[in-house]
C-alpha angles and dihedrals in degrees: 000000000000111000093233090059091051091051092050090051091063094062116103097238092046090187090290125143111216115203120204094215092192096304117154103242122206125182092230094048109257142010122283123251091251093061097052104074129181095282094060093045090053090048090054091054098050111129091234090066100042101079101051095104093043092051090049095062102022130279099268128159088232123067116254086229088072095059107131090348113172114253091239088068095042090068093053133097088243092065091048091051093047091052093044092051091047091052091048091055093047096048100026092229134130091017093150091055092047091047090055091049092049090049091051092047094050091051090062105027097099093065121083099349114209137160093276092055091045090055091046091050091056090044089053090050089052089052102046097090094052093049096041094115091051097055124086093204110025092163091053092051090048091053092047091055094045090052090060089064092055090050096065117105122182130351100217097090098042112004094171093057090042092055094044094053101027099042117010095043098056093039090052092051092046093051101040098037105034089153089074095056111226102212122255087238092058092049092047089054090051092050091048091052090049094050093044094051097045090044096049099041101043130060098229093265098069099267116127130225106269091238090069099040093110091064097035092105098050090042092053089050091050093047091049091053091045092050091051090051092047092053092053090047089051093237120160125218127204117267092252091056094048091052090047092054093047090056091044089061090056093044091049090064091048092052097054115108121215090265093054096254124121123265112247095017097101123263097265105079139104115265125249108261125216090261092060092052090049090051093047091052089060087071092068131058090196108116090200090065089056091051090049090051091053089059105036100031108024098038099237111162102226136122118244111230090203121030118198119214109298096200140049141188130191124191088187092057096033086227136119144176125203113192128175098211142320098273118117112266094018122156113277137176121193117192143173127190107183129122091034092291137106120221122182143179126194125191139167117168086333135024108274109171135011136162147053110336101170109157118245116216132187120190119192089345092306116121108229127215126208103261102193143019117295110257131207107236099174138010116181128174110188137160093259097046150311128274131194123180121196126193123215118192113207097177122232087084092294120133131178123200118195118201119195114189124180114193115211110205095014089059103215138118124217121197110184127177116197116190120200129186135185089223133041118249147120116310127195118187132188134170127179121205116194115225117228117250111283094021123111136178122247113193125203116243101230103021133052102241121111129208121219110215148161111179087329135035104264105173144007121223121202122189100218097193094053127074115262095233121064089216089070111089117238139156097240145055146202111217138166118208135148094002094310131114106207129191120191130179137165135197129196125215094349137127094223150010135207121212116180137174122199114203115196102206095185102095094194092052091045090071093059127092114283141182138176136184141175113254129220112253117205133200124181089350090304129111111245124222119252090247088062102046139339136197132187138194119211128187126183116172108316094337123095132182139177126212128195131187129180115212098175133041115325115259142156103279138160142208127185088353095306115125120213139172101176126094100240133026139169121184139176124227112234125209091263091056095253119133116238115204116241098173134352123182129184 
């Protein structure tokens, strides 16, 4: 984002219009305990006013504060308390017990603030109205919670905690206890924090900076709740923020894994329930997003007449999502490429791969390190599929270009690493792909393919640069041990090397007979070396494809009678034997 926009977002007013909406405003924040009186306390506890927050985010048996909560927090006492307090508000039972627990929590909350205490603080704010008659000093408890919001500093080190305390907490108090009159200044500060954080962390199209991907899910949940509160409080955001949130709603649906958790957030988290999706959709006025959600989130079997872009890539955020379509369980690939590393997740019906998959390269027995930031060389979104190409510079004149292509209807993923060098030498290549929890590799006995499976075979992996039969000698391998799928290849006295993995994501097709082989590439009636250009033919069941990659200078070349000048090509064999182009890149 432009630096001047970021600077403006830090200002307290942040371009927001704060509407009083009949709140009683006091310069110090809220009323004192002496001015409340028994009548007001009883009014606060009337059943008609106890369900406002629950109605706002859906009447679920689970607290909205647990949406996409990391598993490490689910096993804590904080989670148990949050859920207990939520149940108490819903059913209006055990209010005396909850009041005592809230009192005890607030007496200790100022020491050693962490994410658990931040969640509990918001949970306490959501509970205050229902336990009003059980508290000796409701006003004091209100002020103690409001003071936590003013105690937050910056969001860079822990944005989730910053947004919980600095934004959601004061907005919750303002909405659920309007009789106390949270000041306009306090609400303006909350709006400013919200706009600053969303503006600084996201790229403008709803994709988050890769450094914060692990909390993207909980942050999205928090932002959705805050937005819902802001709408009820009749607060206005700047145009940039509104656009950001609209795109976030679309990106949210892209980021959901088949199990309802968030891509990139680690596998141990709670899934996003229906109520969260409904709350997120309130951030966008686009009716198409709501139709997409009906298909990809709510399981309605209908065909979308218009399909918005299913994928996204941000060089600013070093983050990308490749998605085949909007159907549940579709093929997806999440990736980040910041800090000179490449991290990737792959899923299709279940989570298949996930983790650091930065390529490791040795040149003339010297282990090379990535010398510069990873760059995006190519980003193509086409009808047949999406392609992203990343460039890794290893220094010493050695470059690696990684192409990731996700085919939509053909339902496969190609990950191809092409190494180029200014000088010929000995290359050694290795790449480790972490299997998702519950997934294991099942190798064939006589051939080099590997199945990825849980209780069922879910995917087939073919090492394109290696011979199909194990009996054929080669300096490379595809293995699966200790939860890791590992591809290795070497090349002697060459200026390049191509290492590619073909993932068949159609589990039914993966059971069928398959074969693959490297094709001869010709140029000027001469066979070219594999460090100049490579081509492969893959067949699984009745489906056949051909892939081509140039590693040297572009030239007019041919393979199996097909002429090509471009640097990258994937085609599909039709029934008449002709090759139909799927993607072709210069």
